[in-house]
LUMVEXFI-167323 format. One line per 2 residues: number of its first residue (from 0); their letters; for each residue y, z, x of N, C-alpha, C. Coordinates in nm, 3 decimals, m for minus. Example, Ala and Ser with C-alpha at 12.3 -4.5 7.8 and 13.67 -1.06 7.14 Angstrom:
<atoms>
0) AS) m0.569,0.780,1.319,m0.450,0.780,1.230,m0.330,0.780,1.320; m0.225,0.708,1.285,m0.106,0.714,1.367,0.003,0.787,1.290
</atoms>
This chain:
<atoms>
0) MS) m23.671,8.720,18.389,m23.544,8.788,18.363,m23.432,8.719,18.442; m23.323,8.685,18.375,m23.212,8.619,18.442,m23.135,8.718,18.527
2) AD) m23.048,8.665,18.614,m22.969,8.750,18.702,m22.876,8.840,18.621; m22.817,8.784,18.514,m22.727,8.863,18.430,m22.801,8.975,18.359
4) EE) m22.922,8.946,18.313,m23.002,9.049,18.245,m23.042,9.160,18.342; m23.072,9.123,18.465,m23.110,9.222,18.565,m22.992,9.312,18.599
6) IQ) m22.873,9.253,18.611,m22.752,9.331,18.638,m22.725,9.427,18.524; m22.741,9.378,18.400,m22.717,9.462,18.283,m22.816,9.579,18.278
8) QK) m22.942,9.551,18.313,m23.045,9.656,18.312,m23.012,9.763,18.416; m22.971,9.722,18.536,m22.935,9.816,18.640,m22.813,9.899,18.600
10) SS) m22.717,9.834,18.535,m22.597,9.904,18.490,m22.632,10.009,18.385; m22.723,9.974,18.295,m22.766,10.067,18.192,m22.839,10.187,18.253
12) AR) m22.923,10.161,18.354,m22.996,10.269,18.421,m22.899,10.361,18.494; m22.797,10.304,18.557,m22.698,10.385,18.628,m22.621,10.473,18.530
14) QR) m22.585,10.418,18.415,m22.514,10.497,18.314,m22.599,10.614,18.267; m22.728,10.587,18.244,m22.819,10.694,18.201,m22.831,10.800,18.310
16) AD) m22.842,10.758,18.435,m22.853,10.853,18.547,m22.729,10.942,18.556; m22.612,10.884,18.534,m22.489,10.962,18.537,m22.482,11.062,18.421
18) QI) m22.535,11.021,18.305,m22.533,11.109,18.187,m22.621,11.232,18.204; m22.738,11.213,18.266,m22.833,11.324,18.275,m22.813,11.411,18.400
20) KP) m22.732,11.364,18.495,m22.715,11.436,18.621,m22.675,11.583,18.603; m22.582,11.616,18.513,m22.543,11.757,18.499,m22.653,11.846,18.443
22) YR) m22.755,11.787,18.384,m22.860,11.866,18.319,m22.984,11.883,18.405; m22.985,11.823,18.522,m23.101,11.837,18.610,m23.101,11.975,18.674
24) CK) m23.220,12.030,18.692,m23.234,12.163,18.751,m23.246,12.151,18.902; m23.140,12.184,18.971,m23.139,12.173,19.116,m23.228,12.280,19.178
26) NL) m23.285,12.246,19.293,m23.368,12.340,19.369,m23.485,12.394,19.288; m23.542,12.308,19.206,m23.663,12.342,19.131,m23.769,12.236,19.162
28) IA) m23.884,12.282,19.211,m23.991,12.192,19.250,m24.120,12.228,19.177; m24.189,12.128,19.125,m24.322,12.147,19.067,m24.423,12.108,19.174
30) VL) m24.520,12.197,19.200,m24.621,12.171,19.304,m24.758,12.157,19.238; m24.825,12.046,19.267,m24.961,12.025,19.219,m25.057,12.046,19.335
32) EN) m25.149,12.140,19.320,m25.242,12.172,19.429,m25.378,12.108,19.403; m25.414,12.014,19.487,m25.544,11.947,19.481,m25.578,11.883,19.346
34) PS) m25.486,11.810,19.285,m25.520,11.745,19.157,m25.623,11.635,19.182; m25.718,11.621,19.091,m25.825,11.523,19.111,m25.816,11.402,19.020
36) DI) m25.732,11.410,18.918,m25.723,11.302,18.820,m25.587,11.235,18.828; m25.585,11.106,18.859,m25.459,11.033,18.872,m25.381,11.031,18.742
38) KN) m25.452,11.037,18.629,m25.384,11.040,18.500,m25.303,11.168,18.484; m25.360,11.279,18.528,m25.289,11.405,18.519,m25.167,11.408,18.611
40) IG) m25.180,11.348,18.730,m25.066,11.341,18.820,m24.953,11.262,18.754; m24.987,11.149,18.696,m24.886,11.068,18.627,m24.822,11.143,18.512
42) TV) m24.902,11.218,18.436,m24.848,11.295,18.323,m24.751,11.403,18.371; m24.787,11.472,18.479,m24.699,11.576,18.533,m24.568,11.516,18.582
44) VR) m24.576,11.403,18.652,m24.454,11.336,18.699,m24.366,11.298,18.580; m24.428,11.253,18.473,m24.353,11.220,18.352,m24.286,11.345,18.295
46) NV) m24.359,11.457,18.289,m24.302,11.583,18.240,m24.185,11.627,18.326; m24.204,11.618,18.457,m24.101,11.658,18.552,m23.973,11.580,18.530
48) NA) m23.987,11.449,18.515,m23.870,11.364,18.495,m23.802,11.393,18.362; m23.882,11.406,18.256,m23.825,11.427,18.123,m23.754,11.562,18.111
50) LG) m23.804,11.663,18.183,m23.749,11.798,18.171,m23.641,11.828,18.275; m23.617,11.736,18.366,m23.508,11.754,18.461,m23.542,11.836,18.583
52) VE) m23.671,11.842,18.621,m23.711,11.909,18.744,m23.673,11.819,18.862; m23.630,11.880,18.971,m23.574,11.799,19.079,m23.679,11.719,19.157
54) KV) m23.795,11.783,19.192,m23.892,11.716,19.277,m24.035,11.755,19.239; m24.129,11.675,19.289,m24.272,11.706,19.277,m24.333,11.706,19.416
56) YI) m24.405,11.813,19.450,m24.483,11.816,19.574,m24.631,11.813,19.534; m24.710,11.738,19.607,m24.853,11.727,19.576,m24.935,11.760,19.700
58) VD) m25.018,11.863,19.690,m25.113,11.896,19.795,m25.235,11.807,19.775; m25.256,11.717,19.869,m25.354,11.610,19.850,m25.442,11.595,19.974
60) PR) m25.536,11.690,19.997,m25.619,11.684,20.117,m25.711,11.562,20.121; m25.739,11.502,20.006,m25.826,11.384,20.003,m25.753,11.257,20.044
62) KA) m25.621,11.269,20.059,m25.536,11.155,20.094,m25.552,11.040,19.994; m25.555,11.078,19.868,m25.568,10.978,19.761,m25.435,10.907,19.735
64) LP) m25.325,10.969,19.777,m25.192,10.911,19.755,m25.130,10.869,19.888; m25.044,10.771,19.885,m24.975,10.731,20.008,m24.872,10.836,20.049
66) DD) m24.843,10.842,20.179,m24.744,10.938,20.229,m24.603,10.901,20.186; m24.575,10.774,20.182,m24.440,10.726,20.157,m24.411,10.719,20.007
68) WQ) m24.297,10.777,19.968,m24.260,10.778,19.826,m24.242,10.637,19.773; m24.185,10.550,19.854,m24.165,10.412,19.808,m24.299,10.345,19.776
70) EM) m24.401,10.376,19.856,m24.534,10.322,19.827,m24.590,10.381,19.698; m24.563,10.510,19.676,m24.608,10.573,19.551,m24.545,10.504,19.430
72) RE) m24.419,10.470,19.445,m24.347,10.407,19.334,m24.409,10.272,19.297; m24.472,10.210,19.396,m24.532,10.079,19.374,m24.681,10.088,19.338
74) TR) m24.735,10.212,19.334,m24.875,10.231,19.298,m24.890,10.211,19.147; m24.965,10.111,19.110,m24.972,10.072,18.968,m25.026,10.183,18.879
76) SL) m25.129,10.254,18.926,m25.189,10.359,18.843,m25.089,10.471,18.817; m25.010,10.508,18.915,m24.909,10.612,18.896,m24.796,10.564,18.807
78) SK) m24.754,10.441,18.827,m24.646,10.385,18.745,m24.688,10.380,18.598; m24.813,10.341,18.575,m24.862,10.328,18.437,m24.878,10.463,18.370
80) TS) m24.944,10.559,18.436,m24.970,10.688,18.373,m24.844,10.773,18.359; m24.745,10.749,18.446,m24.620,10.825,18.437,m24.517,10.753,18.350
82) VS) m24.555,10.639,18.295,m24.463,10.554,18.216,m24.338,10.526,18.298; m24.360,10.486,18.423,m24.255,10.448,18.520,m24.170,10.565,18.569
84) AI) m24.203,10.689,18.529,m24.124,10.804,18.575,m24.132,10.821,18.726; m24.240,10.772,18.788,m24.254,10.782,18.933,m24.141,10.710,19.005
86) KW) m24.081,10.611,18.940,m23.971,10.536,19.000,m23.842,10.618,19.005; m23.835,10.723,18.920,m23.712,10.801,18.908,m23.729,10.946,18.951
88) SF) m23.848,10.983,19.000,m23.874,11.121,19.040,m23.922,11.124,19.186; m23.859,11.209,19.267,m23.898,11.217,19.408,m24.030,11.293,19.420
90) VK) m24.127,11.232,19.489,m24.260,11.292,19.507,m24.293,11.294,19.656; m24.340,11.409,19.703,m24.378,11.425,19.844,m24.520,11.482,19.850
92) RF) m24.605,11.427,19.937,m24.742,11.477,19.949,m24.760,11.558,20.077; m24.857,11.651,20.072,m24.893,11.734,20.186,m25.044,11.732,20.204
94) DS) m25.088,11.751,20.328,m25.231,11.748,20.356,m25.301,11.877,20.315; m25.226,11.989,20.312,m25.290,12.117,20.283,m25.193,12.212,20.212
96) TG) m25.252,12.315,20.151,m25.172,12.418,20.084,m25.085,12.491,20.185; m25.142,12.522,20.301,m25.066,12.592,20.404,m24.945,12.513,20.452
98) EC) m24.963,12.382,20.470,m24.852,12.296,20.514,m24.741,12.295,20.410; m24.778,12.286,20.283,m24.678,12.284,20.176,m24.604,12.417,20.167
100) LA) m24.678,12.527,20.175,m24.614,12.659,20.170,m24.519,12.679,20.287; m24.559,12.636,20.406,m24.473,12.650,20.524,m24.344,12.572,20.506
102) HL) m24.354,12.451,20.451,m24.236,12.369,20.427,m24.142,12.436,20.325; m24.200,12.488,20.218,m24.119,12.555,20.115,m24.051,12.680,20.171
104) EK) m24.127,12.762,20.242,m24.071,12.887,20.295,m23.964,12.860,20.402; m23.984,12.756,20.481,m23.884,12.719,20.581,m23.751,12.684,20.514
106) NN) m23.760,12.628,20.394,m23.639,12.589,20.320,m23.599,12.691,20.214; m23.651,12.814,20.230,m23.611,12.929,20.148,m23.648,12.918,20.001
108) FV) m23.758,12.850,19.971,m23.807,12.845,19.834,m23.903,12.961,19.808; m23.892,13.020,19.691,m23.984,13.123,19.645,m24.087,13.056,19.554
110) SI) m24.215,13.087,19.575,m24.321,13.026,19.495,m24.370,13.119,19.385; m24.399,13.061,19.269,m24.472,13.131,19.165,m24.589,13.041,19.125
112) VT) m24.699,13.102,19.083,m24.817,13.025,19.046,m24.843,13.038,18.897; m24.919,12.945,18.843,m24.957,12.951,18.702,m25.109,12.958,18.691
114) SP) m25.155,13.043,18.600,m25.299,13.059,18.580,m25.323,13.127,18.445; m25.432,13.092,18.376,m25.465,13.161,18.252,m25.520,13.302,18.275
116) HI) m25.543,13.336,18.403,m25.602,13.466,18.437,m25.505,13.549,18.521; m25.525,13.681,18.523,m25.446,13.769,18.608,m25.488,13.746,18.752
118) KS) m25.393,13.707,18.835,m25.426,13.669,18.972,m25.346,13.746,19.077; m25.218,13.768,19.051,m25.127,13.818,19.152,m25.100,13.967,19.134
120) RE) m25.025,14.022,19.230,m24.984,14.162,19.217,m24.893,14.181,19.097; m24.817,14.078,19.067,m24.728,14.081,18.950,m24.761,13.964,18.860
122) NV) m24.787,13.993,18.733,m24.824,13.890,18.636,m24.732,13.900,18.516; m24.704,13.785,18.454,m24.614,13.785,18.340,m24.654,13.677,18.241
124) VL) m24.636,13.706,18.114,m24.655,13.604,18.011,m24.535,13.510,18.017; m24.557,13.383,18.000,m24.457,13.279,18.024,m24.319,13.313,17.969
126) HE) m24.309,13.342,17.839,m24.177,13.360,17.778,m24.110,13.492,17.814; m24.181,13.581,17.884,m24.123,13.709,17.924,m24.070,13.708,18.067
128) GD) m24.091,13.600,18.138,m24.046,13.592,18.277,m23.901,13.549,18.290; m23.839,13.586,18.401,m23.703,13.543,18.434,m23.713,13.445,18.550
130) YT) m23.680,13.319,18.524,m23.696,13.213,18.624,m23.562,13.171,18.685; m23.463,13.261,18.673,m23.332,13.234,18.734,m23.302,13.332,18.847
132) KH) m23.397,13.416,18.882,m23.375,13.518,18.984,m23.355,13.458,19.123; m23.415,13.342,19.145,m23.411,13.282,19.279,m23.343,13.145,19.274
134) AK) m23.257,13.122,19.371,m23.185,12.994,19.376,m23.282,12.878,19.394; m23.385,12.899,19.475,m23.481,12.793,19.503,m23.619,12.837,19.457
136) LA) m23.676,12.762,19.366,m23.802,12.803,19.303,m23.903,12.688,19.304; m24.027,12.720,19.344,m24.138,12.625,19.339,m24.243,12.679,19.243
138) VW) m24.281,12.598,19.144,m24.379,12.640,19.044,m24.509,12.566,19.072; m24.615,12.643,19.101,m24.743,12.585,19.141,m24.839,12.572,19.024
140) FG) m24.910,12.458,19.022,m25.015,12.434,18.923,m25.144,12.399,18.998; m25.253,12.468,18.964,m25.379,12.448,19.034,m25.455,12.326,18.985
142) SE) m25.565,12.299,19.053,m25.647,12.183,19.020,m25.716,12.202,18.886; m25.760,12.089,18.828,m25.825,12.093,18.698,m25.958,12.168,18.703
144) AI) m26.026,12.161,18.816,m26.162,12.217,18.825,m26.164,12.364,18.865; m26.086,12.401,18.968,m26.096,12.538,19.021,m25.968,12.620,19.009
146) GI) m25.863,12.562,18.957,m25.739,12.637,18.940,m25.662,12.656,19.070; m25.578,12.758,19.073,m25.491,12.781,19.187,m25.569,12.849,19.300
148) SD) m25.535,12.821,19.424,m25.608,12.877,19.538,m25.563,13.019,19.568; m25.649,13.093,19.637,m25.615,13.230,19.677,m25.495,13.231,19.771
150) LA) m25.486,13.132,19.860,m25.374,13.127,19.954,m25.242,13.112,19.881; m25.237,13.023,19.782,m25.113,13.005,19.705,m25.077,13.133,19.631
152) VE) m25.177,13.203,19.578,m25.152,13.330,19.507,m25.096,13.434,19.603; m25.157,13.446,19.721,m25.114,13.545,19.820,m24.970,13.524,19.864
154) RS) m24.927,13.399,19.871,m24.793,13.368,19.922,m24.691,13.350,19.808; m24.730,13.385,19.686,m24.639,13.370,19.572,m24.587,13.506,19.528
156) EL) m24.480,13.503,19.455,m24.419,13.628,19.408,m24.470,13.668,19.271; m24.517,13.571,19.193,m24.547,13.598,19.053,m24.656,13.503,19.003
158) CV) m24.738,13.552,18.911,m24.836,13.468,18.843,m24.800,13.460,18.696; m24.783,13.339,18.645,m24.740,13.315,18.507,m24.857,13.264,18.425
160) NI) m24.875,13.317,18.306,m24.979,13.264,18.218,m24.925,13.231,18.081; m24.983,13.130,18.021,m24.945,13.087,17.886,m25.031,13.165,17.786
162) PM) m24.970,13.235,17.691,m25.051,13.307,17.593,m25.130,13.210,17.505; m25.256,13.241,17.483,m25.343,13.154,17.402,m25.414,13.236,17.295
164) YG) m25.431,13.177,17.179,m25.481,13.253,17.064,m25.601,13.186,16.997; m25.661,13.091,17.066,m25.776,13.022,17.009,m25.903,13.052,17.086
166) MI) m26.011,12.988,17.046,m26.139,13.005,17.114,m26.137,12.941,17.254; m26.060,12.833,17.268,m26.046,12.766,17.397,m25.933,12.833,17.474
168) ES) m25.961,12.875,17.597,m25.863,12.952,17.673,m25.810,12.877,17.795; m25.807,12.745,17.784,m25.752,12.668,17.895,m25.686,12.542,17.841
170) LN) m25.592,12.490,17.919,m25.522,12.365,17.885,m25.532,12.272,18.005; m25.527,12.142,17.981,m25.531,12.051,18.095,m25.398,12.055,18.172
172) LG) m25.400,11.998,18.290,m25.286,12.006,18.381,m25.159,11.947,18.320; m25.172,11.834,18.254,m25.056,11.770,18.193,m24.992,11.857,18.087
174) TS) m25.074,11.917,18.001,m25.023,12.000,17.892,m24.963,12.130,17.944; m25.034,12.198,18.032,m24.985,12.327,18.082,m24.856,12.311,18.161
176) SG) m24.847,12.205,18.240,m24.723,12.184,18.317,m24.605,12.159,18.225; m24.627,12.085,18.117,m24.519,12.060,18.022,m24.469,12.187,17.957
178) IV) m24.562,12.274,17.916,m24.524,12.399,17.850,m24.449,12.492,17.946; m24.504,12.510,18.066,m24.442,12.601,18.162,m24.306,12.550,18.208
180) LY) m24.300,12.423,18.244,m24.174,12.369,18.295,m24.066,12.362,18.188; m24.105,12.351,18.062,m24.004,12.353,17.955,m23.933,12.489,17.955
182) EV) m24.009,12.597,17.963,m23.948,12.731,17.962,m23.864,12.754,18.087; m23.918,12.714,18.202,m23.845,12.734,18.328,m23.714,12.655,18.331
184) TK) m23.720,12.529,18.294,m23.598,12.446,18.297,m23.497,12.490,18.191; m23.545,12.536,18.078,m23.453,12.584,17.974,m23.371,12.701,18.026
186) QR) m23.439,12.796,18.090,m23.368,12.912,18.143,m23.271,12.874,18.254; m23.315,12.789,18.344,m23.231,12.754,18.458,m23.112,12.667,18.416
188) RE) m23.131,12.583,18.316,m23.018,12.503,18.266,m22.914,12.592,18.200; m22.960,12.689,18.123,m22.867,12.782,18.059,m22.790,12.861,18.163
190) YQ) m22.859,12.904,18.269,m22.792,12.977,18.376,m22.689,12.890,18.446; m22.728,12.767,18.480,m22.636,12.675,18.547,m22.511,12.653,18.463
192) SR) m22.529,12.638,18.332,m22.417,12.614,18.243,m22.323,12.735,18.241; m22.381,12.855,18.231,m22.299,12.977,18.228,m22.226,12.996,18.360
194) YK) m22.293,12.970,18.472,m22.231,12.990,18.601,m22.115,12.893,18.622; m22.133,12.769,18.581,m22.026,12.670,18.595,m21.903,12.711,18.515
196) KR) m21.926,12.763,18.394,m21.813,12.807,18.311,m21.741,12.925,18.375; m21.819,13.022,18.429,m21.758,13.137,18.495,m21.680,13.093,18.618
198) NK) m21.737,12.999,18.692,m21.673,12.952,18.813,m21.540,12.884,18.782; m21.535,12.808,18.673,m21.411,12.741,18.633,m21.304,12.843,18.597
200) RV) m21.346,12.951,18.527,m21.250,13.054,18.489,m21.196,13.127,18.610; m21.281,13.150,18.711,m21.237,13.217,18.833,m21.134,13.132,18.906
202) KV) m21.151,13.000,18.905,m21.061,12.912,18.979,m20.922,12.903,18.916; m20.911,12.939,18.789,m20.782,12.931,18.721,m20.683,13.029,18.782
204) KS) m20.732,13.147,18.821,m20.645,13.250,18.876,m20.695,13.290,19.014; m20.611,13.276,19.115,m20.652,13.309,19.250,m20.665,13.460,19.266
206) PA) m20.767,13.511,19.332,m20.784,13.655,19.349,m20.682,13.712,19.445; m20.645,13.836,19.425,m20.552,13.904,19.515,m20.619,13.922,19.651
208) PS) m20.542,13.925,19.759,m20.600,13.938,19.893,m20.689,14.061,19.908; m20.655,14.169,19.836,m20.731,14.293,19.850,m20.854,14.296,19.762
210) SP) m20.877,14.191,19.680,m20.991,14.188,19.587,m21.071,14.061,19.607; m21.147,14.052,19.714,m21.224,13.929,19.739,m21.329,13.905,19.631
212) VL) m21.351,13.778,19.599,m21.453,13.742,19.500,m21.585,13.721,19.572; m21.687,13.796,19.531,m21.819,13.782,19.592,m21.887,13.659,19.537
214) ED) m21.942,13.578,19.624,m22.011,13.457,19.582,m22.144,13.491,19.516; m22.172,13.426,19.402,m22.299,13.445,19.335,m22.411,13.398,19.426
216) PR) m22.514,13.482,19.451,m22.620,13.441,19.545,m22.696,13.319,19.499; m22.684,13.282,19.370,m22.755,13.164,19.321,m22.665,13.041,19.310
218) SS) m22.550,13.046,19.379,m22.453,12.939,19.366,m22.499,12.809,19.430; m22.611,12.812,19.500,m22.659,12.688,19.561,m22.718,12.593,19.459
220) Y) m22.720,12.633,19.331,m22.761,12.538,19.227,m22.666,12.420,19.230
</atoms>
């Protein structure tokens, strides 16, 4: 590739990044707990990037992935299975579920888990849930073999399940993450769009001194 072609490619990527920036879902993280298949990790990263999720956290007690994101970006297996999405999606690994939960809670993220079974005190079918209630949301997906852990369930607010109508009552990690994150990002994008429009209308007319405008608690989007 010539120098001019490389510059043109970078310019094109920057233009695309600027175009999609308003549609990304801020403060939304997809968490993979103990995934065992590198192909599934790559597929989820691809889903995350395509749907506009901000970050991916991976609980990886086997230390199968490097700690440094830059090293992950250069990992050939991840680059190939994610169709290069790993280069454009921030990924952070953790040694344990507890460490990841502590990091999320310290930064005021609320966790919800996904499972085909009733697990939590509060359970909801995917399309009936409201995923705009919290400014910062982490959506957990369990391992392919054993599903979500009891610890993640205990520390989560909600358990989400995908309705299924066939003889097979489970989906692989790549498929289930795509379905769940599509619904979550759709709702949060619609909320972000409505809030931005309301905020613009409020700025047109300054409020009277005796009528303070209360800040929307989800304005950190």
